[in-house]
C-alpha positions as CSV (number, residue, x, y, z in Angstrom):
1,M,0.0,0.0,0.0
2,L,1.6,3.3,-1.1
3,P,1.1,6.6,0.7
4,N,-1.4,7.7,-1.9
5,A,-3.6,4.7,-1.0
6,S,-2.9,2.8,-4.3
7,L,-2.1,-0.9,-4.2
8,L,1.2,-1.8,-5.8
9,R,1.5,-5.4,-7.0
10,T,5.1,-6.5,-7.4
11,G,6.3,-9.6,-9.1
12,N,4.2,-10.2,-12.3
13,L,2.5,-6.8,-11.9
14,T,-1.1,-7.7,-13.0
15,E,-4.5,-6.8,-11.6
16,T,-6.1,-9.7,-13.6
17,P,-6.3,-13.2,-12.0
18,N,-2.7,-14.4,-11.5
19,Q,-1.9,-18.0,-10.5
20,V,1.9,-17.4,-10.1
21,W,2.1,-14.2,-8.1
22,N,3.7,-16.0,-5.1
23,L,5.7,-18.5,-7.2
24,Y,7.8,-16.3,-9.4
25,K,8.6,-13.1,-7.6
26,W,11.0,-11.5,-10.2
27,G,8.3,-10.5,-12.8
28,V,9.3,-8.4,-15.8
29,G,11.3,-5.2,-15.5
30,P,12.9,-3.7,-12.4
31,Y,12.6,-5.8,-9.2
32,L,10.8,-3.6,-6.7
33,D,10.2,-5.9,-3.7
34,G,13.4,-4.9,-1.9
35,L,12.3,-1.2,-1.8
36,F,9.7,-2.2,0.9
37,V,12.0,-4.2,3.1
38,Q,13.3,-2.2,6.1
39,S,12.0,1.1,4.6
40,N,9.3,3.6,5.0
41,L,8.2,3.7,1.3
42,G,5.1,1.6,1.7
43,I,3.2,-0.9,3.8
44,V,3.3,-4.6,2.9
45,V,-0.2,-6.0,3.2
46,K,0.2,-9.3,1.5
47,A,3.2,-11.7,1.0
48,G,3.8,-15.2,-0.1
49,I,5.9,-17.4,2.2
50,W,7.6,-20.4,0.8
51,L,7.6,-23.4,3.1
52,M,9.9,-26.5,2.8
53,P,7.9,-29.6,1.9
54,E,7.8,-32.1,4.7
55,P,10.8,-34.4,4.3
56,E,10.7,-38.2,4.3
57,A,13.0,-38.3,7.3
58,F,14.0,-35.9,10.1
59,D,16.4,-35.9,12.9
60,F,17.4,-33.3,15.5
61,L,21.0,-33.1,16.7
62,A,22.4,-31.1,19.6
63,F,26.1,-30.3,19.7
64,E,28.1,-29.4,22.8
65,Y,31.6,-27.9,22.4
66,T,33.8,-29.6,25.1
67,K,37.4,-29.2,23.9
68,S,39.9,-26.5,24.6
69,L,38.8,-23.0,23.4
70,D,41.9,-22.6,21.3
71,R,40.4,-25.1,18.9
72,F,37.2,-23.1,18.5
73,P,38.4,-21.3,15.3
74,E,39.1,-24.6,13.7
75,M,35.6,-25.7,14.5
76,I,34.1,-22.6,12.9
77,D,36.0,-23.3,9.6
78,D,34.9,-27.0,9.7
79,L,31.3,-25.8,10.3
80,R,31.5,-23.6,7.2
81,K,32.6,-26.6,5.1
82,L,29.7,-28.7,6.4
83,V,27.2,-25.9,5.4
84,S,28.9,-25.3,2.0
85,A,28.7,-29.1,1.2
86,G,25.0,-29.2,2.1
87,V,25.5,-31.6,5.0
88,L,24.1,-29.0,7.4
89,K,21.0,-27.6,5.7
90,S,19.4,-25.9,8.7
91,R,20.6,-22.6,10.1
92,P,21.8,-23.3,13.7
93,H,22.4,-20.7,16.5
94,L,25.7,-21.4,18.2
95,A,25.1,-20.1,21.7
96,N,27.7,-19.3,24.3
97,D,27.3,-20.5,27.9
98,F,25.6,-17.3,29.1
99,A,23.1,-17.3,26.2
100,M,22.2,-20.9,26.8
101,L,21.8,-20.5,30.6
102,C,19.5,-17.5,30.2
103,I,17.1,-19.9,28.5
104,L,17.3,-22.5,31.3
105,S,17.3,-20.4,34.4
106,Q,16.8,-17.0,36.0
107,Y,19.7,-14.6,36.6
108,P,21.8,-16.0,39.5
109,K,22.1,-12.7,41.5
110,H,23.3,-14.7,44.5
111,L,26.5,-15.4,42.6
112,L,27.4,-11.7,41.8
113,G,29.5,-11.2,44.9
114,G,28.8,-7.5,45.0
115,G,29.7,-6.9,41.3
116,K,27.6,-6.1,38.3
117,T,28.6,-9.2,36.3
118,L,29.3,-12.8,36.9
119,G,33.0,-13.7,37.4
120,D,34.7,-16.7,35.9
121,E,34.1,-18.8,39.1
122,A,30.4,-17.8,39.2
123,M,30.0,-18.7,35.6
124,A,31.7,-22.1,36.1
125,Q,29.4,-22.8,39.1
126,W,26.3,-21.8,37.1
127,R,27.4,-23.9,34.1
128,K,27.9,-26.9,36.4
129,E,24.4,-26.6,37.9
130,H,22.9,-27.2,34.5
131,G,25.6,-29.2,32.7
132,V,26.1,-26.5,30.0
133,S,29.2,-26.4,27.8
134,P,31.0,-23.2,26.6
135,W,29.2,-23.4,23.2
136,T,26.0,-25.3,22.2
137,F,23.9,-25.5,19.1
138,G,21.0,-27.6,17.7
139,C,20.3,-28.4,14.1
140,G,17.7,-30.2,12.0
141,L,18.5,-32.9,9.4
142,Y,16.2,-33.3,6.4
143,G,15.8,-35.5,3.4
144,S,15.3,-39.2,2.5
145,G,16.2,-41.8,5.1
146,S,19.6,-42.4,3.5
147,E,20.3,-38.7,3.2
148,V,19.6,-38.0,6.8
149,A,21.7,-41.0,7.9
150,N,24.6,-39.8,5.8
151,Q,24.3,-36.2,7.2
152,R,24.3,-37.7,10.7
153,R,27.4,-39.8,10.0
154,T,29.3,-36.9,8.5
155,L,28.4,-34.5,11.3
156,R,29.5,-37.1,13.9
157,R,32.8,-37.7,12.1
158,V,33.6,-34.0,11.9
159,L,32.2,-32.6,15.1
160,K,33.4,-35.3,17.5
161,R,36.8,-33.6,17.2
162,Y,35.3,-30.8,19.2
163,G,32.7,-32.2,21.5
164,R,29.6,-34.3,22.0
165,L,26.8,-34.8,19.5
166,W,23.3,-36.0,20.6
167,A,20.5,-37.3,18.3
168,F,17.1,-36.4,19.6
169,G,14.8,-36.5,16.5
170,R,12.9,-39.7,17.5
171,V,12.1,-38.5,21.0
172,I,9.5,-36.0,19.9
173,E,7.2,-38.7,18.5
174,S,4.3,-39.5,20.8
175,D,4.2,-43.2,20.2
176,W,5.6,-45.8,22.7
177,L,9.0,-45.9,21.0
178,G,9.3,-42.1,21.1
179,R,8.4,-42.1,24.8
180,L,10.9,-45.0,25.5
181,M,13.7,-43.2,23.6
182,F,13.0,-39.9,25.4
183,A,13.2,-41.7,28.8
184,A,16.6,-43.2,27.7
185,V,17.8,-39.8,26.5
186,R,16.8,-38.2,29.8
187,W,18.7,-40.9,31.7
188,G,21.8,-40.5,29.6
189,A,21.7,-36.7,29.8
190,R,21.4,-36.8,33.6
191,L,24.5,-39.0,33.8
192,T,26.4,-36.2,32.0
193,G,25.2,-33.6,34.6
194,K,22.2,-32.1,32.7
195,S,19.6,-30.3,34.8
196,P,15.8,-30.9,34.5
197,A,15.6,-27.4,33.0
198,F,18.1,-28.4,30.3
199,L,16.2,-31.6,29.5
200,A,12.9,-29.7,29.3
201,Q,14.2,-27.8,26.3
202,I,14.9,-30.8,24.1
203,K,11.4,-31.3,22.8
204,P,10.7,-27.6,22.0
205,A,14.1,-27.3,20.2
206,A,13.5,-30.4,18.2
207,E,9.9,-29.3,17.3
208,L,11.2,-25.9,16.2
209,F,13.6,-27.4,13.7
210,R,10.8,-29.7,12.6
211,G,8.8,-26.6,11.7
212,I,6.5,-26.3,14.7
213,P,6.5,-22.6,15.9
214,T,7.1,-21.9,19.6
215,D,7.7,-18.9,21.8
216,E,9.6,-21.0,24.3
217,F,12.9,-19.4,23.5
218,A,11.6,-15.8,23.5
219,R,11.0,-16.2,27.3
220,Q,14.7,-15.7,27.9
221,V,14.1,-11.9,27.9
222,Y,12.4,-12.3,31.3
223,F,15.3,-13.9,32.9
224,K,17.0,-10.9,34.6
225,A,14.3,-8.3,35.3
226,H,11.7,-10.8,36.5
227,G,11.6,-13.4,39.3
228,E,10.5,-16.1,36.9
229,K,9.5,-16.7,33.3
230,P,5.8,-16.7,32.6
231,A,4.3,-20.0,31.9
232,G,1.5,-18.7,29.5
233,A,1.3,-16.0,26.9
234,I,4.2,-13.5,26.9
235,D,4.3,-9.8,26.1
236,P,7.9,-8.6,26.7
237,A,7.1,-4.9,25.8
238,K,4.1,-4.7,28.2
239,D,6.1,-6.5,30.9
240,R,9.0,-4.1,30.5
241,C,11.6,-6.7,29.7
242,G,15.0,-5.0,29.1
243,F,16.9,-6.5,26.2
244,I,18.9,-4.7,23.5
245,W,20.9,-6.5,20.8
246,I,22.9,-6.0,17.6
247,G,23.7,-8.5,14.8
248,P,26.8,-7.7,12.8
249,I,27.2,-9.5,9.5
250,V,30.6,-11.4,9.6
251,P,32.3,-13.5,6.9
252,F,32.1,-17.2,7.7
253,L,35.8,-17.4,8.5
254,S,37.3,-18.1,11.9
255,A,39.7,-15.1,11.7
256,N,36.8,-12.7,11.3
257,V,34.7,-14.4,14.0
258,E,37.6,-14.2,16.5
259,E,38.2,-10.6,15.7
260,V,34.5,-9.7,16.3
261,L,34.3,-11.7,19.5
262,E,37.4,-10.1,21.0
263,K,36.2,-6.6,20.2
264,A,32.8,-7.4,21.7
265,R,34.3,-8.9,24.9
266,R,36.2,-5.7,25.6
267,I,33.1,-3.6,25.2
268,F,31.0,-5.9,27.4
269,R,33.6,-5.6,30.1
270,K,33.8,-1.8,29.8
271,H,30.1,-1.4,30.3
272,E,29.8,-4.2,32.9
273,F,27.5,-6.6,31.2
274,D,27.6,-10.4,31.0
275,F,28.8,-11.7,27.6
276,F,25.8,-12.8,25.6
277,V,26.5,-14.0,22.0
278,E,25.0,-16.3,19.4
279,V,26.8,-17.1,16.2
280,I,24.0,-17.7,13.7
281,V,24.6,-19.3,10.3
282,E,23.1,-17.1,7.6
283,S,24.6,-18.8,4.6
284,P,27.7,-20.7,3.6
285,R,29.4,-17.3,3.2
286,A,28.1,-15.2,6.1
287,L,27.3,-15.3,9.8
288,L,25.2,-13.1,12.0
289,V,27.0,-12.6,15.3
290,L,24.2,-11.6,17.7
291,F,25.3,-9.7,20.8
292,G,22.8,-8.6,23.5
293,V,22.5,-7.3,27.0
294,F,19.7,-7.8,29.5
295,Y,18.9,-4.9,31.8
296,N,16.4,-3.6,34.3
297,K,14.2,-0.9,32.6
298,S,13.2,0.4,36.0
299,D,16.9,1.2,36.8
300,A,17.8,4.4,35.0
301,A,21.5,3.9,35.5
302,E,21.5,0.4,34.1
303,S,19.3,1.5,31.1
304,K,21.8,4.2,30.4
305,R,24.7,1.7,30.5
306,A,22.7,-0.6,28.0
307,S,22.2,2.3,25.6
308,D,25.9,3.3,25.8
309,W,26.9,-0.3,25.3
310,Y,24.8,-0.4,22.1
311,S,26.1,2.9,20.7
312,E,29.7,1.8,21.2
313,I,29.5,-1.8,19.9
314,R,27.6,-0.6,16.9
315,R,30.2,2.1,16.1
316,E,33.1,-0.3,16.7
317,M,31.6,-3.0,14.4
318,I,30.9,-0.6,11.6
319,D,34.4,0.9,11.8
320,A,35.8,-2.7,11.6
321,G,33.7,-3.4,8.5
322,Y,30.9,-5.4,10.1
323,P,27.5,-3.6,9.7
324,A,24.4,-4.9,11.4
325,Y,21.9,-6.8,9.4
326,R,19.0,-5.0,11.2
327,E,18.8,-1.8,13.1
328,T,16.9,-0.9,16.3
329,A,14.8,2.1,17.1
330,Q,17.8,3.7,18.7
331,S,20.0,3.4,15.6
332,S,17.5,3.5,12.7
333,P,18.0,7.2,11.9
334,H,21.7,6.6,11.4
335,V,21.5,3.6,9.0
336,F,23.0,5.5,6.1
337,D,25.4,7.8,8.0
338,Q,28.3,5.9,6.2
339,N,26.4,5.8,2.9
340,P,25.1,9.3,2.1
341,V,24.7,8.6,-1.7
342,T,22.2,5.8,-1.0
343,R,20.4,7.9,1.7
344,D,20.0,10.8,-0.8
345,L,18.7,8.4,-3.5
346,L,16.2,6.8,-1.2
347,S,15.1,10.2,0.1
348,R,14.3,11.3,-3.4
349,I,12.3,8.2,-4.0
350,K,10.5,8.9,-0.7
351,E,9.7,12.4,-1.9
352,A,8.2,11.0,-5.1
353,L,6.1,8.4,-3.3
354,D,5.3,10.2,-0.1
355,P,5.5,14.0,-0.7
356,N,3.4,14.7,2.5
357,R,5.7,12.5,4.7
358,I,2.8,10.3,5.8
359,L,4.7,7.1,6.5
360,A,7.2,7.1,9.3
361,P,9.4,10.1,8.2
362,G,13.0,9.6,9.1
363,R,12.7,5.8,9.7
364,Y,15.8,4.0,8.4
365,G,17.3,7.4,7.8
366,I,15.0,8.1,4.8
367,H,13.5,11.6,5.0
């Protein structure tokens, strides 16, 4: 919907009956869809979403990094090769210990010892309580039975160099075999020190990679400013959950990942926040390295620290060549500060489409 109330149909650009509007998005002539993504040029009122057909076979694997951290860069490069070869088709989130623990627990204020962040000993104790490794990720395997078996074998062969791999796909089935296997998995996991809270996340994680939506993992935003996570429907904005994050785009290369992690650690320490990071596979060529801080919105000083943290880490990542894939309300007006030519072009398009500045003037830096 354009600001003058006309309805723009992208893709095949016809107002007559069209049976391929959601199948072939390119159409004929200039490709316009991208103009309405992260912009204030129009309002998207209809979109086609492509779903993956249900595969013949599925499995869910969980990986725990248990080796010395000096081998972590080597694991990142091997992970890229697995994604490039199509062995790993899903897009896993590689979560550090703090990111994993905020899903399982509430913030352990009793371990702070008078400081603003958890020290190394406190983190080690918290990890031990739940059996959490320095890095963890889950992934789905899809395809024919033989394809999934081959993916599982290859992942085991490569990733066993760095830690432990669990297969959980069968446990989400509700039949007797699924229940039996889930009981066996729970028993085995408890032997390795997993807490009940850790085990409770297995089914939601497996179902998520199977294509069943859940808000289970969004509950983590309640873990610091609230006494407990809500069991029912959640509304983080209404409940004043304090969480601010940034996701720089990083080449899928260990050297770049190490550089970004080191820069971020320094900024987290400076602003006295615990180190939250998830390394998210975006493609065989790029990662999204998501950093975030939890804070108490009722605490003005802590809110200011969170805002200052965000401003500094955003500036540092841009200066190092790692722009964010998405902006927040705090940074949206400055999206094109380093790209004035694009800002000028988009502003001229904005003037043509929306001369009266009806739609969100200034959003994404487009005036």
